[in-house]
C-alpha positions as CSV (number, residue, x, y, z in Angstrom):
1,M,5.3,-64.4,-13.9
2,L,2.8,-61.4,-15.1
3,T,4.0,-58.2,-13.3
4,C,1.6,-55.3,-13.3
5,S,3.1,-51.6,-12.8
6,Y,0.3,-48.8,-11.0
7,K,1.2,-45.2,-11.1
8,A,0.1,-43.8,-7.7
9,K,-2.8,-40.7,-8.4
10,R,-1.7,-37.5,-7.3
11,S,-4.5,-36.3,-4.6
12,P,-6.1,-33.1,-5.8
13,R,-5.0,-30.0,-4.0
14,P,-7.5,-28.5,-1.7
15,R,-9.1,-25.0,-3.1
16,Y,-8.6,-23.5,0.5
17,A,-5.0,-24.3,-0.1
18,V,-4.7,-22.1,-3.1
19,T,-6.5,-19.2,-1.8
20,L,-4.6,-18.8,0.9
21,G,-1.1,-19.4,-1.6
22,L,-2.8,-16.1,-3.4
23,I,-3.5,-14.0,-0.4
24,L,-0.2,-15.1,0.7
25,F,1.1,-13.4,-2.4
26,A,-0.2,-10.6,-2.5
27,T,0.1,-9.5,1.1
28,T,3.4,-10.1,0.5
29,A,3.7,-8.1,-2.5
30,M,2.3,-5.6,-1.0
31,A,5.0,-5.0,1.6
32,S,7.5,-5.2,-0.9
33,T,5.9,-2.2,-2.4
34,S,5.7,-0.4,0.4
35,A,9.0,-1.2,1.2
36,E,10.6,0.0,-2.3
37,A,8.7,3.0,-1.8
38,G,11.0,3.8,1.6
39,Q,8.0,5.8,3.5
40,P,4.5,6.0,4.1
41,A,1.9,7.9,1.4
42,A,1.8,11.0,1.5
43,T,-1.1,12.4,3.7
44,T,-3.0,15.6,2.3
45,S,-3.3,18.9,3.9
46,T,-5.4,22.2,4.0
47,F,-3.3,25.3,3.9
48,T,-4.1,29.1,3.3
49,A,-2.4,31.2,0.7
50,E,-2.4,34.9,1.3
51,V,-1.3,37.0,-1.8
52,W,-0.7,40.4,-2.4
53,A,-0.1,41.3,-6.5
54,D,0.8,44.4,-8.5
55,N,-1.1,43.6,-10.5
56,W,-1.9,40.0,-10.8
57,F,-1.0,36.4,-10.1
58,A,-1.9,32.7,-10.7
59,L,-1.0,30.0,-7.4
60,Y,0.2,26.7,-8.3
61,A,0.7,23.8,-5.5
62,N,2.8,20.7,-6.7
63,G,2.3,21.3,-10.3
64,K,-1.4,22.0,-9.9
65,K,-3.2,25.9,-10.6
66,V,-5.3,26.3,-6.9
67,G,-6.0,30.1,-7.3
68,E,-5.1,33.1,-8.8
69,D,-6.1,37.0,-8.7
70,S,-10.0,37.4,-8.9
71,V,-9.4,41.1,-10.9
72,P,-8.3,40.2,-14.6
73,I,-4.7,41.5,-15.7
74,T,-6.2,43.5,-18.3
75,T,-7.3,45.8,-15.2
76,E,-5.0,48.8,-15.3
77,R,-5.2,49.6,-11.6
78,S,-5.8,46.2,-9.5
79,F,-3.8,46.3,-5.8
80,N,-6.0,43.8,-4.3
81,S,-4.8,41.0,-1.6
82,E,-6.1,37.4,-2.4
83,T,-6.6,34.2,0.5
84,I,-7.2,31.3,-1.3
85,T,-7.7,28.0,0.9
86,F,-6.4,24.4,-0.9
87,T,-4.8,21.2,-0.2
88,A,-2.0,19.4,-1.2
89,S,0.5,17.3,0.8
90,Y,4.2,17.1,1.7
91,P,6.7,18.1,0.1
92,L,5.4,20.7,-1.2
93,T,6.1,23.2,-4.1
94,I,5.0,26.5,-3.9
95,G,4.5,28.4,-7.7
96,L,3.8,32.2,-8.6
97,M,2.8,33.2,-12.0
98,A,3.2,37.0,-11.7
99,K,2.2,39.7,-14.3
100,D,2.7,43.6,-14.2
101,Y,0.0,45.8,-15.8
102,T,1.1,46.6,-19.4
103,E,-1.6,48.0,-22.2
104,N,0.7,45.7,-25.1
105,A,3.5,44.4,-25.9
106,S,5.4,47.6,-25.5
107,G,5.6,47.1,-22.0
108,L,4.0,50.7,-21.5
109,E,0.9,51.6,-19.5
110,Y,-1.3,55.4,-20.1
111,I,-0.5,55.4,-23.3
112,G,-1.3,58.1,-25.6
113,T,-1.5,60.1,-22.2
114,D,0.6,62.7,-20.1
115,R,1.1,59.9,-17.6
116,Q,2.5,57.3,-20.5
117,Q,5.4,55.1,-18.6
118,I,7.0,52.1,-17.9
119,G,5.2,50.2,-14.4
120,D,6.7,48.2,-12.2
121,G,5.8,44.9,-10.4
122,G,5.7,43.3,-7.1
123,I,4.3,40.7,-4.9
124,I,4.2,38.9,-1.3
125,S,2.9,35.5,-0.2
126,Q,2.7,33.7,2.8
127,V,1.5,30.2,3.2
128,R,-0.2,28.3,6.6
129,D,-0.5,25.0,7.1
130,N,-4.2,24.9,8.9
131,K,-3.7,21.7,11.0
132,T,-0.7,23.5,12.8
133,G,-1.5,27.6,12.4
134,K,2.3,27.6,11.4
135,T,3.4,29.9,8.7
136,I,5.6,27.1,6.6
137,T,6.7,29.5,3.3
138,V,6.9,33.3,2.6
139,T,8.3,35.0,-0.3
140,N,11.6,36.2,0.6
141,G,15.4,36.4,-1.1
142,S,15.8,32.2,-1.3
143,W,12.8,31.9,-3.5
144,K,13.8,30.5,-7.1
145,T,12.8,33.5,-10.4
146,L,12.5,33.3,-13.7
147,V,11.8,35.8,-16.0
148,L,9.1,35.5,-19.1
149,S,8.4,38.6,-20.3
150,K,10.3,41.6,-20.5
151,A,9.8,45.7,-22.2
152,P,11.0,47.1,-23.5
153,L,14.1,46.0,-24.0
154,N,14.6,50.0,-25.0
155,P,13.7,51.8,-22.7
156,S,13.9,55.1,-24.3
157,C,10.8,54.7,-26.0
158,V,8.7,55.7,-23.4
159,T,8.3,58.9,-25.1
160,S,7.7,57.0,-28.1
161,S,4.4,58.3,-29.8
162,N,3.6,55.1,-31.3
163,P,5.4,52.5,-28.4
164,I,3.9,49.1,-29.9
165,V,6.3,49.5,-33.5
166,D,9.2,51.2,-31.5
167,C,9.3,49.5,-28.1
168,K,11.3,46.4,-28.4
169,S,10.2,42.6,-25.9
170,S,11.5,39.6,-25.1
171,T,8.8,36.4,-24.8
172,I,9.6,32.9,-23.7
173,T,7.3,30.2,-22.6
174,A,6.9,29.0,-19.3
175,P,8.8,25.6,-18.9
176,A,6.5,22.2,-18.8
177,N,6.2,21.5,-15.4
178,W,8.0,24.3,-14.2
179,S,5.8,24.6,-10.8
180,K,6.2,21.1,-9.8
181,A,9.3,19.3,-7.9
182,G,12.0,18.3,-9.7
183,A,12.1,20.9,-11.9
184,S,14.4,22.4,-14.2
185,S,16.1,25.3,-12.4
186,K,18.5,25.9,-15.6
187,G,18.0,30.1,-16.2
188,W,16.6,30.3,-12.9
189,T,18.1,32.9,-10.5
190,N,17.4,34.0,-6.9
191,A,14.5,36.1,-6.3
192,T,15.2,40.2,-5.5
193,V,14.1,41.6,-2.6
194,Y,12.6,45.1,-2.7
195,T,11.3,47.9,0.1
196,P,7.3,48.7,0.2
197,A,8.4,52.0,-0.8
198,Q,10.0,50.5,-3.9
199,V,6.9,49.2,-4.9
200,G,4.6,50.9,-4.3
201,I,2.3,49.5,-1.9
202,K,-1.4,50.2,-2.2
203,E,-4.8,49.7,-1.3
204,G,-5.1,45.6,-1.1
205,Y,-1.2,45.1,1.2
206,V,-2.7,46.6,3.9
207,M,-5.8,44.2,4.3
208,I,-3.2,41.7,5.6
209,T,-1.2,41.2,8.7
210,W,2.3,39.9,7.1
211,N,4.6,37.4,8.7
212,P,7.6,40.0,9.3
213,A,9.7,37.6,7.1
214,A,7.5,37.5,4.2
215,K,9.1,40.4,1.6
216,L,8.4,42.1,-1.4
217,V,9.5,40.2,-4.2
218,W,10.4,40.1,-8.0
219,S,12.9,39.6,-10.8
220,S,16.1,41.2,-10.5
221,N,14.3,44.2,-12.6
222,L,11.2,45.6,-10.9
223,E,10.3,47.9,-14.1
224,L,11.3,45.8,-17.1
225,D,10.2,42.6,-16.3
226,N,7.0,42.0,-16.4
227,T,5.9,38.6,-16.2
228,V,8.2,36.2,-13.9
229,L,7.7,33.4,-12.3
230,L,8.5,32.1,-8.5
231,R,8.8,29.1,-6.8
232,T,10.3,27.5,-3.2
233,S,9.8,24.2,-1.7
234,V,9.0,23.3,1.9
235,K,9.6,20.2,2.9
236,A,7.3,18.0,5.6
237,P,7.4,19.4,9.2
């Protein structure tokens, strides 16, 4: 007897089924990614910052520089205020680099005149969410600060006829990503609040209506600390 064996052929899979499978896979992957994130994508908002500094500042939002003092730090007398509008998303990390004017590394100003002296700094800021119109943060003692440049380390050199040689100074580089969320807080301390009289407010300060909670701040030494970083974080409303 002759026995024949036949192997059944598989019917080809319809193309539409393959396409549908790919769509379902992509949708599932997207849903998984969203679930892993744990929250919806951040929404960009527009903010307005008002800043007055003795003598110069740069403003950062989430690690990006969004504005700076329009008068260069090389200008001996600069007491103007600035209004800066920028876009960013919550949670928001606000950073300020603030510099007091010094003629050179000695930390002195008016060198060679009868006014040769150690200067002083000071900065104040407030930030408003333009959508809600609410002030979301103001400078105060809760901000963190880090000193980058300090001079003179020997204040008695203020009477020197050659201060660039006689005055000692200390300078460090700004830490990488210092104005981003989650940046290291090693070496940072709380900002110190000063009165308008201590800072010696001038000119541009009175051009802005300050929120009563906004304070003039700096590091712990208003005179010797010449370049400081300040930062704070704001949660989503």
